[in-house]
C-alpha positions as CSV (number, residue, x, y, z in Angstrom):
1,M,3.8,7.9,15.6
2,K,3.6,9.9,12.4
3,E,0.2,10.3,10.9
4,I,0.0,9.7,7.1
5,S,-2.3,11.3,4.7
6,F,-4.9,9.5,2.6
7,Q,-2.8,10.2,-0.5
8,E,0.3,8.7,1.1
9,L,-1.7,5.6,2.1
10,E,-3.2,5.3,-1.3
11,R,0.2,5.6,-3.0
12,A,1.7,3.0,-0.6
13,G,-1.2,0.6,-1.5
14,R,-0.8,1.1,-5.2
15,E,2.9,0.5,-5.0
16,A,2.4,-2.7,-2.9
17,A,-0.2,-4.0,-5.5
18,E,2.2,-3.3,-8.4
19,K,5.0,-5.2,-6.7
20,A,2.7,-8.1,-5.9
21,R,1.6,-8.3,-9.5
22,A,5.2,-8.2,-10.8
23,D,6.3,-10.8,-8.3
24,A,3.4,-13.1,-9.3
25,W,4.1,-12.8,-13.0
26,A,7.9,-13.2,-12.4
27,V,7.2,-16.8,-11.3
28,G,4.4,-17.4,-13.9
29,L,1.4,-17.0,-11.6
30,P,-1.7,-14.9,-12.2
31,Y,-2.9,-12.1,-10.0
32,S,-6.5,-11.5,-9.0
33,Y,-8.7,-8.5,-8.2
34,A,-12.3,-7.7,-7.6
35,R,-14.4,-5.5,-9.9
36,D,-18.1,-4.9,-9.8
37,G,-18.6,-7.9,-7.4
38,K,-16.6,-10.2,-9.6
39,I,-13.2,-11.9,-9.1
40,I,-11.0,-11.4,-12.1
41,R,-7.8,-13.3,-12.6
42,V,-5.1,-12.0,-15.0
43,Y,-2.5,-14.4,-16.3
44,P,1.0,-13.4,-17.4
45,D,0.1,-14.0,-21.1
46,G,-2.7,-11.4,-20.8
47,R,-5.6,-13.7,-20.5
48,R,-8.4,-12.6,-18.1
49,T,-10.9,-14.9,-16.5
50,E,-13.8,-14.5,-14.2
51,V,-13.6,-16.8,-11.2
52,I,-17.0,-18.2,-10.3
53,R,-17.7,-20.1,-7.1
54,D,-20.6,-22.4,-6.6
55,G,-22.4,-23.0,-3.3
56,S,-20.0,-25.9,-2.5
57,G,-16.9,-23.7,-2.9
58,N,-15.8,-25.2,-6.2
59,T,-14.4,-22.7,-8.7
60,T,-14.8,-22.4,-12.4
61,E,-13.1,-19.8,-14.7
62,I,-14.7,-18.3,-17.7
63,N,-13.2,-15.9,-20.2
64,Y,-13.6,-12.3,-19.1
65,P,-13.5,-9.8,-22.0
66,G,-12.2,-7.1,-19.8
67,M,-12.0,-3.6,-19.1
């Protein structure tokens, strides 16, 4: 088995994430990522929301100003 470098692994992960985002948007779905302990959802129209879960597992989305 060939060993891969950290840089190769990082590149493969980045490419997989880019493909997943493109695939989601192609069918009109948002993609999500985590930043600073928050779940951020990005919609194809550019909207960003923060996903908040309460103790019961219910979710609410609020506007997330972004980067």
